[in-house]
N, C-alpha and C positions, 0 to 999 in steps of 0.2 A: 585556527578557528578557519571555517569557509567562506566563500562569498558567494556561496547560489543562496538566489531567493531562498528565502524561508517560507514552508511550507504555509503557512497565514495569508500571503504575500501570493500565493497559486490557488489556490483550491481555496473552495467555497466552504471546506466543512471546521468548523470550531468544536470545541470541547465540549460534552463527551464523546463527540465524533470524527476528532482527526486525531490518525495512527503513528504520525510522522513527527519523530522531533528533531533532528538535525540529518540534513543531507550530507553525504559522505563526498559523492560523485554525482556527477550531470553531467551527460552527450543530450541535448536535448533532442527529443524526437526516437532515442533508440534506445538509451541506458541510464537509470538513477539508480542509488541506493540512498539508502537512509537507517535511522538509528530509529527504535522506538523500546524505550524503559518502561515497565508494568511497574507503576508504584505499590500494588496492592490493596489500592481504597478506591481502583475503578470500581462502577457498578455492578457488574456481574461477578466478581468474585465469589460472594456472597450467596450465592445462588449455583454459583456452578463450580464445584460442586461444594456445598459444607463440611468441612471438615478435608476437602485435596480440592482449593481452587485452581481452578485450571481455566485457563483462554478458551473461549472458545473456537473450534474453527473456522467457524463463518465471520469471526472478526479475522482472524488471518488471514482469509480471501478479499475482506475488504480493505486489509491491510494492503495487498498485492492491488491491489483495485485503486487507491488511493496513490500510491507510487509508479500508477501506470496511469492514471490524470497527469500528477506532476510532470511527467517526464515526455508527456503531451504539452498539456500548457503552458511550456518553461519555450515553446519555440515564441522568437518573438516578433513576426509576424503572421503566421499561419492560423492560431487558432485561439487571436485575442477576439473575446466577448464570444467564447464557445463553453462548454461543458460535456466532457465525454461520460456516459453515462452506461451503468453494465448491459451489454448484450447477451451473456454468455459464461460461464464457467464449464470448463473442462477439465476430464482428468485433475482433479482433485483428490490429493494425497497429503494424508498426516503421519508425520512420522518421531513427532518428538512432543511430550508435553510443555507447554509453557506457563508461568504461573507468575506469582507477587515476587516482586524482587528482579526481575529477567530483563535482560536488556538485548533485544533484539534486531537483525538485519532485515531489512525488507529493501529484494529488488524486485524489478519488474524490466524486463527487455521487450522493446515492441517490434515485432518481425513484420508484417502488415498496414499498412497506413491511407488512406485518402481521405477525402476531405471531408467526408460523410460517417467514415467509421474504422476498425483497427483492431488488428490483432498483435498479442505479447503472451506472453510468459511470463511468470515468477516465483519471486521463492522467499520464506520469513527462513532466517539460521539462527539458529541458538547455539555460541560456543561455538558455529563455524560447519555447525550441521543442520542439514534440512530438518525442521520443523513442521514445514507445509507447503508444499509445488501444488501451481493450476495454471492454465491455460485462461487467459481470458479472452474476452469479445467484448468490444463496448462498439457505441455508437456515438456520435459526435453532433450537440445541438446545441439550439443559441441560448446561450446566460438568461 
């Protein structure tokens, strides 16, 4: 059992668009790691793809962005009342398919951070292997 804040206590996202289940590691404004378990009941699997349900790559990138936002928003003083929004995505790579029943680990590492913006890197791991990686950029706005 961890003592980290729940994603629902930090992020504004809610089902069906909250992709972090359990926080495993956290250093606010630097690094965080979480589990995300795909049940197979998610709305995209029937259409992506029939007969071979696959987690869309763009949703893995969104999970990375959510992990980055969680990492930043857990700072107890700096970002109260703020919301990080996607500013850009670079170097996205998709290396493994993720499907129903899989549990992935989502990581985000923040490299540059100011009062208004930041940059970082993230990965989605399946069985310890990279399924997706991307560089993220975000802007920080009033919530």
